[in-house]
VEXLUM-841383 format. One record per residue (C-alpha): x, y, z; residue in one letter. Coordinates in steps of 0.02 Angstrom, whole numbers, m for minus. Layout:
N
GUZA       xx       yy       zz   rest
GUZA        X        Y        Z      A
...
END
This chain:
282
GUZA       xx       yy       zz   rest
GUZA     5300     4448     7923      M
GUZA     5281     4415     7737      G
GUZA     5379     4296     7628      Y
GUZA     5543     4334     7538      K
GUZA     5588     4280     7362      L
GUZA     5731     4157     7343      D
GUZA     5853     4234     7217      P
GUZA     5905     4060     7160      N
GUZA     5729     4003     7118      A
GUZA     5608     4048     6976      M
GUZA     5443     4136     7009      Y
GUZA     5289     4188     6910      R
GUZA     5128     4263     6973      M
GUZA     5061     4216     7095      P
GUZA     5223     4216     7194      T
GUZA     5137     4186     7362      H
GUZA     5149     3997     7351      F
GUZA     5333     3986     7317      G
GUZA     5436     3952     7160      P
GUZA     5341     3893     7006      R
GUZA     5392     3740     6908      T
GUZA     5401     3751     6720      G
GUZA     5514     3711     6571      P
GUZA     5669     3785     6653      R
GUZA     5635     3745     6836      Y
GUZA     5573     3574     6886      G
GUZA     5532     3495     7055      P
GUZA     5671     3536     7180      D
GUZA     5745     3655     7052      G
GUZA     5805     3520     6933      R
GUZA     5831     3552     6747      K
GUZA     5754     3461     6600      F
GUZA     5885     3402     6476      E
GUZA     5763     3380     6329      C
GUZA     5865     3236     6258      E
GUZA     5723     3116     6215      D
GUZA     5579     3241     6217      N
GUZA     5478     3322     6152      P
GUZA     5425     3217     6005      K
GUZA     5376     3349     5878      S
GUZA     5300     3367     5707      T
GUZA     5324     3534     5617      S
GUZA     5216     3574     5465      I
GUZA     5267     3730     5368      T
GUZA     5208     3827     5216      V
GUZA     5307     3974     5144      S
GUZA     5264     4110     5020      F
GUZA     5341     4265     4942      L
GUZA     5253     4426     4987      T
GUZA     5268     4616     4981      N
GUZA     5420     4682     5076      S
GUZA     5331     4843     5126      E
GUZA     5194     4744     5213      Q
GUZA     5323     4649     5317      L
GUZA     5424     4805     5359      E
GUZA     5267     4879     5436      A
GUZA     5269     4736     5564      L
GUZA     5448     4764     5623      L
GUZA     5485     4840     5794      P
GUZA     5620     4973     5825      P
GUZA     5795     4915     5781      G
GUZA     5736     4779     5661      F
GUZA     5747     4771     5470      S
GUZA     5699     4648     5336      L
GUZA     5845     4533     5293      N
GUZA     5836     4455     5120      G
GUZA     5682     4406     5022      E
GUZA     5511     4441     5099      P
GUZA     5467     4258     5125      V
GUZA     5338     4219     5259      V
GUZA     5337     4048     5343      S
GUZA     5183     3985     5433      V
GUZA     5224     3837     5545      S
GUZA     5114     3722     5648      G
GUZA     5203     3626     5786      G
GUZA     5130     3473     5872      Y
GUZA     5226     3412     6025      M
GUZA     5202     3258     6133      K
GUZA     5282     3174     6285      E
GUZA     5353     3336     6356      I
GUZA     5448     3303     6517      E
GUZA     5412     3469     6603      W
GUZA     5226     3433     6578      L
GUZA     5244     3257     6650      A
GUZA     5217     3177     6479      G
GUZA     5081     3292     6412      R
GUZA     5096     3397     6254      G
GUZA     5031     3552     6167      Y
GUZA     5025     3631     5994      N
GUZA     5087     3794     5918      T
GUZA     5063     3904     5765      L
GUZA     5195     4033     5718      G
GUZA     5216     4161     5580      V
GUZA     5392     4222     5541      S
GUZA     5504     4301     5409      F
GUZA     5692     4339     5391      P
GUZA     5752     4493     5486      A
GUZA     5903     4575     5564      A
GUZA     5923     4671     5727      F
GUZA     6049     4812     5739      N
GUZA     6069     4876     5915      G
GUZA     6197     4986     6002      E
GUZA     6295     4830     6050      V
GUZA     6224     4678     5961      D
GUZA     6195     4630     5780      H
GUZA     6088     4475     5754      A
GUZA     6002     4390     5608      T
GUZA     5871     4256     5597      G
GUZA     5686     4226     5584      S
GUZA     5578     4360     5666      F
GUZA     5433     4273     5753      L
GUZA     5288     4395     5742      T
GUZA     5167     4289     5845      V
GUZA     5158     4114     5918      L
GUZA     4985     4045     5954      W
GUZA     4979     3902     6079      E
GUZA     4838     3797     6151      N
GUZA     4905     3783     6329      L
GUZA     4905     3925     6456      T
GUZA     5055     3861     6554      D
GUZA     5167     3864     6400      A
GUZA     5104     4038     6351      I
GUZA     5140     4115     6521      L
GUZA     5316     4043     6539      T
GUZA     5360     4094     6362      G
GUZA     5293     4272     6377      R
GUZA     5355     4315     6551      E
GUZA     5522     4224     6554      E
GUZA     5576     4221     6371      L
GUZA     5489     4364     6282      G
GUZA     5398     4263     6149      F
GUZA     5244     4349     6076      S
GUZA     5129     4209     6131      K
GUZA     4939     4210     6129      I
GUZA     4803     4078     6142      Y
GUZA     4702     3987     6010      C
GUZA     4629     3814     5979      E
GUZA     4747     3702     5880      L
GUZA     4678     3529     5846      P
GUZA     4788     3388     5783      E
GUZA     4814     3390     5593      P
GUZA     4703     3285     5482      L
GUZA     4789     3181     5348      T
GUZA     4687     3106     5206      F
GUZA     4729     3053     5027      N
GUZA     4908     3112     5047      G
GUZA     4862     3289     5105      E
GUZA     4883     3359     5280      T
GUZA     4760     3491     5339      H
GUZA     4796     3605     5489      C
GUZA     4672     3728     5565      T
GUZA     4671     3862     5700      A
GUZA     4522     3941     5786      S
GUZA     4471     4048     5934      W
GUZA     4311     4007     6030      L
GUZA     4233     3930     5877      G
GUZA     4293     4052     5743      F
GUZA     4413     3966     5623      K
GUZA     4541     4093     5564      F
GUZA     4669     3984     5473      M
GUZA     4676     3837     5354      D
GUZA     4840     3760     5297      M
GUZA     4856     3618     5170      H
GUZA     5017     3523     5136      V
GUZA     5049     3384     5011      K
GUZA     5214     3296     5044      A
GUZA     5291     3234     4882      T
GUZA     5474     3199     4916      E
GUZA     5563     3124     5065      Q
GUZA     5727     3209     5107      V
GUZA     5873     3103     5164      Q
GUZA     5909     3143     5346      V
GUZA     6091     3184     5379      Q
GUZA     6172     3122     5540      P
GUZA     6202     3261     5666      P
GUZA     6374     3340     5650      S
GUZA     6485     3391     5795      A
GUZA     6476     3578     5833      P
GUZA     6622     3680     5771      R
GUZA     6721     3767     5906      N
GUZA     6746     3952     5881      R
GUZA     6859     4067     5981      P
GUZA     6771     4156     6122      S
GUZA     6681     4313     6067      G
GUZA     6663     4257     5885      E
GUZA     6497     4164     5900      Q
GUZA     6376     4237     5771      P
GUZA     6209     4295     5841      L
GUZA     6084     4194     5740      T
GUZA     5920     4111     5783      G
GUZA     5742     4166     5814      T
GUZA     5713     4351     5847      L
GUZA     5577     4420     5961      H
GUZA     5519     4585     6034      Y
GUZA     5471     4577     6218      K
GUZA     5346     4709     6276      Y
GUZA     5252     4726     6440      M
GUZA     5144     4879     6482      P
GUZA     5173     4977     6641      R
GUZA     5028     4960     6762      T
GUZA     4926     5119     6772      G
GUZA     5023     5203     6630      E
GUZA     4945     5108     6486      W
GUZA     5041     5188     6344      G
GUZA     5208     5165     6432      V
GUZA     5316     5009     6422      A
GUZA     5375     4925     6582      D
GUZA     5484     4814     6472      V
GUZA     5527     4836     6287      A
GUZA     5678     4755     6206      Y
GUZA     5734     4633     6073      A
GUZA     5769     4452     6120      V
GUZA     5859     4309     6033      L
GUZA     5832     4122     6042      T
GUZA     6003     4055     5984      P
GUZA     5992     3932     5839      A
GUZA     6095     3797     5924      S
GUZA     5992     3646     5981      A
GUZA     6117     3502     6001      P
GUZA     5988     3381     6072      N
GUZA     5866     3402     5928      R
GUZA     5874     3255     5808      V
GUZA     5779     3252     5642      V
GUZA     5695     3084     5617      K
GUZA     5597     3116     5458      E
GUZA     5590     3258     5331      H
GUZA     5470     3279     5185      W
GUZA     5460     3418     5056      R
GUZA     5308     3463     4954      G
GUZA     5182     3595     4906      E
GUZA     5061     3688     5015      G
GUZA     4945     3835     5039      T
GUZA     4890     3935     5190      V
GUZA     4741     4050     5210      Q
GUZA     4700     4171     5352      F
GUZA     4515     4212     5354      H
GUZA     4464     4393     5375      K
GUZA     4390     4425     5546      A
GUZA     4272     4555     5618      R
GUZA     4296     4623     5793      W
GUZA     4143     4520     5840      E
GUZA     4233     4361     5780      D
GUZA     4401     4390     5866      L
GUZA     4382     4534     5989      P
GUZA     4565     4530     6046      T
GUZA     4652     4459     5892      Q
GUZA     4560     4518     5737      Y
GUZA     4694     4644     5689      N
GUZA     4829     4509     5697      I
GUZA     4734     4387     5588      V
GUZA     4683     4523     5466      N
GUZA     4863     4580     5445      A
GUZA     4906     4405     5384      F
GUZA     4747     4395     5279      H
GUZA     4801     4554     5187      E
GUZA     4977     4494     5147      L
GUZA     5003     4484     4960      E
GUZA     5045     4308     4900      I
GUZA     5161     4330     4752      R
GUZA     5225     4152     4745      E
GUZA     5210     3993     4847      W
GUZA     5382     3937     4907      R
GUZA     5350     3757     4954      G
GUZA     5306     3662     5111      A
GUZA     5382     3536     5230      S
GUZA     5340     3409     5363      I
GUZA     5479     3374     5487      V
GUZA     5476     3253     5633      R
GUZA     5603     3274     5772      T
GUZA     5649     3213     5946      V
GUZA     5732     3319     6079      G
GUZA     5764     3503     6096      G
GUZA     5818     3624     6233      K
GUZA     5740     3715     6380      D
GUZA     5781     3888     6305      L
GUZA     5887     3938     6454      S
GUZA     6007     4015     6326      D
GUZA     5879     4151     6284      Q
GUZA     5963     4322     6286      R
GUZA     5922     4506     6277      I
GUZA     5990     4603     6128      L
GUZA     6055     4777     6162      R
END
């Protein structure tokens, strides 16, 4: 007789060995509060681009919301509790968008792709949350002569360079208490995603295809340091031979028109959330 899945536990493939621990399901099913971890550094460069180029990247139900400003953000996280103190790094590309569904209307930053350098984080984020996560190599940033340099590569092919020069420290405001709103009046804002999984054996058919929202609220996240400055980012054109499974993604960013640089930032934070509040938009 085979095993049965526990409806109160969390599973990912392979399921044969029982529930799988991760960011939302720890040993013995416990949760991770994310009050003093992770310790994160976020390095971001933004630029104004061509709205038509961004609209071509939007899934069904989505539209551009406001100026066509692209933000490229590298995230460097340490002391993560669900990884028993280890860390990993990320690289995301996003721009302002809105989702208009049959039921829900949501606004926020549409995350087109999130590269990460750890398989465990990629799998939990794709399968459970619907983030468009893929793998690449993301070394720690190099800071020299007041300039921070971030890179991204895949099996030896460097496809991104980002340079940030922090020039002004921003005064960090103490966290404010959340405002209570009557039930049903909470605005849907945060990070927007499009979850898609192909149906096995029917390769042009979706097994899963829907919009997803990461709500903006993160009460445990505390900003420790915030710098503003100037920066640039460059995606290097790739051949299929360079990036067999990602060249079209990198080349789409390489081809984006840069009309104006819109500044850069370096933000250091502590704390976060386990993203259990992730929700499907209908």
